DOVO-17382 format. One line per 3 residues: their letters; for each residue x, y, z of N, C-alpha, C. Coordinates in pm, whole numbers, plus 50000, padded with zeros to 5 digits. Layout:
N
A	X/Y/Z/X/Y/Z/X/Y/Z | ...
***
This chain:
191
XXX	76321/06425/28357/76356/06299/28407/76364/06165/28326 | 76491/06115/28310/76495/05990/28227/76506/05882/28299 | 76435/05785/28263/76420/05639/28341/76553/05589/28324
XXX	76646/05618/28216/76788/05545/28222/76879/05568/28323 | 76853/05705/28376/76948/05748/28492/76908/05670/28610 | 76759/05648/28647/76747/05556/28739/76771/05406/28724
XXX	76778/05380/28603/76808/05228/28576/76963/05207/28581 | 77040/05308/28557/77191/05299/28602/77199/05317/28746 | 77131/05383/28792/77159/05375/28947/77113/05271/29034
XXX	77015/05201/28956/76971/05071/29029/77090/04964/28989 | 77131/04956/28861/77233/04844/28850/77369/04885/28922 | 77412/05019/28943/77547/05014/29003/77525/04988/29159
XXX	77386/05008/29215/77386/04996/29357/77344/04853/29394 | 77315/04793/29301/77282/04645/29303/77416/04585/29341 | 77537/04608/29242/77669/04569/29257/77713/04604/29378
XXX	77713/04756/29433/77746/04767/29566/77699/04709/29671 | 77556/04671/29675/77509/04591/29781/77543/04458/29781 | 77596/04388/29680/77623/04277/29677/77786/04237/29731
XXX	77836/04370/29750/77965/04362/29813/78080/04381/29706 | 78051/04417/29607/78157/04447/29509/78170/04583/29484 | 78321/04607/29492/78357/04758/29450/78300/04816/29334
XXX	78263/04917/29303/78231/04971/29166/78171/05079/29168 | 78090/05154/29117/78037/05267/29088/77895/05314/29180 | 77857/05231/29256/77730/05246/29337/77771/05386/29424
XXX	77882/05391/29480/77884/05531/29555/77862/05645/29452 | 77956/05630/29371/77939/05763/29260/77802/05773/29208 | 77728/05667/29191/77590/05668/29135/77496/05735/29227
XXX	77501/05693/29352/77434/05754/29463/77451/05928/29468 | 77593/05944/29460/77623/06076/29495/77553/06158/29347 | 77592/06091/29256/77553/06172/29118/77390/06186/29129
XXX	77313/06079/29157/77180/06076/29171/77102/06191/29284 | 77191/06198/29391/77139/06300/29484/77180/06438/29450 | 77285/06444/29377/77343/06609/29337/77205/06636/29216
XXX	77199/06556/29140/77078/06579/29023/76922/06597/29102 | 76908/06516/29188/76792/06538/29293/76786/06683/29337 | 76905/06706/29399/76948/06852/29443/76896/06972/29344
XXX	76908/06959/29227/76903/07040/29136/76774/07023/29053 | 76691/06953/29109/76549/06919/29043/76556/06827/28957 | 76649/06772/28894/76644/06700/28766/76589/06533/28789
XXX	76620/06488/28913/76551/06364/28953/76462/06406/29092 | 76399/06300/29105/76304/06307/29238/76371/06232/29354 | 76393/06317/29452/76483/06241/29545/76419/06136/29627
XXX	76291/06127/29638/76200/06017/29682/76220/05890/29596 | 76214/05886/29461/76271/05800/29354/76371/05739/29379 | 76493/05838/29413/76611/05806/29421/76644/05720/29530
XXX	76594/05759/29650/76610/05679/29783/76544/05548/29757 | 76409/05563/29716/76351/05420/29699/76455/05332/29612 | 76476/05374/29491/76545/05306/29401/76684/05244/29455
XXX	76751/05331/29528/76889/05285/29578/76848/05192/29688 | 76767/05210/29795/76725/05089/29875/76681/04961/29814 | 76593/04979/29709/76559/04844/29654/76677/04770/29591
XXX	76762/04848/29509/76881/04809/29452/76972/04747/29575 | 76995/04831/29670/77084/04766/29791/77033/04624/29831 | 76913/04634/29868/76865/04498/29924/76862/04401/29809
XXX	76818/04423/29692/76839/04310/29592/77004/04283/29590 | 77102/04358/29586/77217/04314/29583/77276/04265/29676 | 77228/04288/29806/77247/04216/29928/77224/04081/29920
XXX	77089/04057/29886/77038/03907/29898/77135/03844/29765 | 77152/03899/29666/77240/03819/29568/77388/03786/29635 | 77449/03885/29698/77567/03866/29759/77547/03724/29865
XXX	77448/03752/29948/77444/03663/30059/77425/03504/29975 | 77355/03495/29892/77321/03387/29803/77460/03316/29733 | 77530/03435/29705/77668/03383/29651/77762/03308/29742
XXX	77745/03390/29860/77840/03342/29984/77791/03183/30027 | 77656/03172/30026/77622/03057/30057/77634/02958/29974 | 77628/02971/29836/77613/02869/29755/77763/02854/29685
XXX	77842/02956/29703/77973/02946/29644/78072/02959/29718 | 78077/03076/29804/78185/03103/29914/78217/02995/30008 | 78120/02936/30080/78150/02842/30162/78220/02708/30095
XXX	78159/02656/30008/78207/02538/29924/78377/02563/29880 | 78382/02673/29848/78516/02743/29780/78634/02723/29907 | 78592/02769/30025/78663/02746/30146/78666/02624/30212
XXX	78577/02536/30201/78557/02414/30285/78576/02304/30178 | 78672/02291/30100/78718/02170/30017/78829/02105/30055 | 78867/01993/30024/78999/01948/30032/79098/01991/29949
XXX	79214/01989/29946/79328/02037/29885/79425/02123/29936 | 79475/02213/29865/79620/02307/29905/79551/02390/30032 | 79640/02410/30121/79598/02497/30237/79462/02465/30293
XXX	79407/02329/30294/79276/02281/30365/79291/02328/30506 | 79375/02280/30586/79408/02300/30726/79384/02454/30752 | 79441/02541/30686/79438/02680/30717/79296/02753/30667
XXX	79238/02702/30554/79098/02736/30528/78987/02705/30614 | 79006/02565/30690/78904/02529/30756/78909/02594/30877 | 79043/02605/30922/79062/02690/31046/79007/02844/31045
XXX	79002/02901/30938/78967/03039/30929/78783/02992/30929 | 78745/02919/30858/78601/02895/30882/78563/02881/31016 | 78643/02817/31072/78588/02774/31227/78609/02908/31309
XXX	78691/02986/31296/78717/03136/31352/78609/03213/31305 | 78552/03218/31195/78457/03289/31114/78325/03260/31204 | 78294/03115/31195/78176/03063/31254/78180/03110/31405
XXX	78272/03102/31479/78269/03147/31611/78235/03299/31628 | 78311/03369/31557/78277/03498/31564/78148/03545/31513 | 78086/03499/31411/77941/03543/31358/77862/03467/31440
XXX	77888/03372/31524/77774/03319/31639/77773/03415/31747 | 77858/03488/31774/77852/03600/31889/77820/03722/31815 | 77851/03778/31716/77826/03906/31640/77750/03930/31507
XXX	77659/03826/31513/77588/03825/31373/77556/03956/31312 | 77458/04010/31397/77400/04137/31343/77511/04259/31299 | 77593/04263/31395/77700/04377/31356/77793/04330/31252
XXX	77830/04204/31215/77879/04153/31106/77807/04172/30976 | 77685/04161/31002/77571/04170/30875/77558/04305/30837 | 77602/04401/30924/77583/04560/30898/77707/04616/30835
XXX	77828/04570/30893/77934/04607/30860/78013/04546/30756 | 77992/04428/30715/78068/04342/30616/78004/04321/30496 | 78051/04290/30368/77982/04256/30252/77892/04149/30290
XXX	77815/04161/30193/77689/04049/30198/77730/03930/30195 | 77829/03881/30096/77881/03758/30077/77941/03693/30175 | 78009/03762/30282/78057/03700/30411/77965/03671/30513
XXX	77844/03720/30490/77743/03699/30593/77697/03533/30555 | 77680/03522/30385/77653/03384/30343/77751/03287/30372 | 77879/03343/30348/77966/03218/30390/77970/03165/30515
XXX	77913/03240/30617/77912/03215/30747/77786/03200/30809 | 77689/03186/30712/77552/03135/30725/77472/03203/30836 | 77469/03335/30831/77379/03427/30920/77255/03391/30891
XXX	77176/03370/31009/77024/03357/30963/76976/03469/30868 | 76900/03420/30781/76862/03499/30659/76792/03650/30709 | 76700/03612/30802/76614/03733/30858/76692/03839/30920
XXX	76801/03775/30992/76912/03871/31061/76995/03937/30975 | 77018/03870/30858/77099/03926/30773/77022/04043/30694 | 76906/04018/30653/76808/04128/30597/76807/04219/30689
XXX	76773/04221/30806/76777/04327/30893/76912/04433/30937 | 77023/04341/30929/77149/04423/30910/77181/04501/30776 | 77111/04419/30661/77154/04479/30523/77058/04601/30518
XXX	76939/04614/30570/76848/04727/30580/76913/04838/30647 | 76972/04808/30772/77034/04900/30837/77136/04982/30754 | 77232/04908/30709/77375/04915/30640/77320/05016/30520
XXX	77207/04942/30452/77149/05028/30311/77091/05171/30368 | 77009/05186/30461/76954/05302/30493/77079/05416/30531 | 77214/05356/30597/77306/05437/30635/77378/05505/30523
XXX	77409/05393/30412/77495/05431/30334/77412/05505/30194 | 77316/05462/30156/77225/05526/30079/77175/05658/30114 | 77122/05673/30225/77062/05798/30282/77216/05917/30335
XXX	77353/05825/30338/77445/05928/30358/77466/05993/30224 | 77505/05897/30132/77533/05941/29986/77435/06036/29923 | 77332/05997/29917/77203/06078/29851/77175/06186/29934
XXX	77188/06189/30077/77118/06317/30141/77234/06414/30145 | 77384/06358/30148/77498/06474/30156/77502/06525/30016 | 77478/06458/29921/77493/06533/29782/77371/06603/29756
XXX	77265/06567/29806/77127/06631/29767/77143/06780/29861 | 77185/06776/29982/77181/06903/30067/77297/06981/30049 | 77420/06918/30011/77550/07011/30043/77615/07012/29916
XXX	77565/06937/29802/77631/06929/29678/77718/06852/29635 | 77775/06824/29511/77845/06725/29484/77995/06711/29554 | 78040/06852/29571/78196/06844/29601/78216/06784/29753
XXX	78128/06822/29835/78106/06793/29979/78088/06642/29985 | 77973/06583/29884/77943/06438/29905/78076/06360/29857 | 78135/06400/29739/78265/06349/29707/78387/06337/29831
XXX	78377/06442/29869/78508/06431/29989/78471/06356/30106 | 78315/06351/30130/78282/06242/30235/78291/06107/30173 | 78278/06065/30065/78297/05987/29994/78409/05911/29993
XXX	78511/05997/29959/78684/05989/29946/78715/05929/30065 | 78692/06007/30177/78721/05987/30330/78674/05848/30364 | 78547/05788/30321/78505/05698/30350/78587/05575/30299
XXX	78613/05589/30158/78672/05493/30091/78803/05463/30148 | 78896/05586/30177/79026/05609/30211/79026/05526/30383 | 78929/05572/30451/78934/05483/30576/78910/05318/30565
XXX	78833/05275/30469/78794/05152/30448/78921/05090/30375 | 79001/05137/30294/79112/05089/30257/79219/05069/30351 | 79227/05181/30437/79307/05164/30551/79295/05063/30651
XXX	79159/05041/30665/79115/04913/30778/79168/04791/30709 | 79152/04776/30571/79174/04655/30496/79316/04637/30497 | 79383/04732/30469/79529/04729/30472/79589/04694/30626
XXX	79535/04746/30728/79578/04676/30844/79553/04542/30874 | 79440/04512/30832/79381/04381/30840/79481/04274/30764 | 79503/04318/30640/79619/04215/30548/79730/04242/30646
XXX	79779/04348/30676/79924/04338/30745/79928/04251/30865 | 79803/04263/30958/79819/04185/31073/79806/04057/31053 | 79735/04006/30959/79712/03855/30903/79839/03817/30869
XXX	79895/03889/30773/80037/03864/30729/80151/03826/30817 | 80141/03935/30937/80234/03916/31036/80209/03781/31104 | 80099/03772/31148/80031/03643/31214/80077/03534/31160
XXX	80069/03506/31018/80109/03400/30939/80241/03397/30920 | 80324/03492/30926/80479/03480/30925/80505/03431/31053 | 80457/03485/31177/80485/03443/31316/80461/03277/31347
XXX	80355/03236/31265/80282/03095/31299/80411/03028/31209 | 80436/03047/31094/80542/02977/31017/80667/02983/31101 | 80717/03083/31157/80830/03087/31215/80843/03000/31338
XXX	80708/03010/31415/80720/02923/31510/80720/02769/31503 | 80646/02720/31380/80614/02609/31359/80772/02537/31286 | 80840/02641/31227/80965/02592/31188/81044/02577/31305
XXX	81049/02677/31405/81121/02649/31510/81086/02535/31597 | 80969/02502/31625/80961/02386/31697/80982/02249/31636 | 80982/02240/31498/81034/02137/31389/81174/02125/31448
XXX	81270/02254/31425/81392/02229/31463/81436/02165/31615 | 81342/02213/31683/81379/02174/31823/81350/02015/31832 | 81238/01966/31776/81219/01821/31755/81321/01763/31704
XXX	81380/01800/31562/81501/01712/31527/81599/01721/31598 | 81634/01845/31672/81747/01815/31755/81737/01733/31873 | 81616/01723/31953/81605/01620/32052/81600/01492/32008
XX	81540/01450/31886/81544/01318/31837/81681/01276/31790 | 81798/01375/31742/81896/01332/31695/82001/01292/31811
***
């Protein structure tokens, strides 16, 4: 047992918990596999993963509170759209704060000012799920199965992100077309 393995796990999972893509998933799979082979203690791996996840989540939340909201809520280019996005997010988070804090990156909860205790509860639930899934799958089933589960989860996440981006792009295109069409109608009426 080498302390550097736990330290690397800790660093990578802090980054993952903050909501930044990185090697956190792979580190959890590797640590679970090593624990399954008896080279690491599974209890220490789980505890390290959870502490790192929660620390990363709190860091991500604070980044969202201190940097994310001011970045979106300042005068300048696209101000109207950014403020409209913030208003929609505030309404959505007002109704679904716990679900959002479980399913979205930590900095998003900070941007929309989820109550801190509720955010912590959501981050805890998410951390138990992700850390438990990756470490448990690789501990009991081996690295190949855990990697397949991780790849399917990553692919599903990218598919959802792609669908959201496509939907937002279509909506933006539709809004632009509608605004342009209305402007042409107003010009033809006034002429």
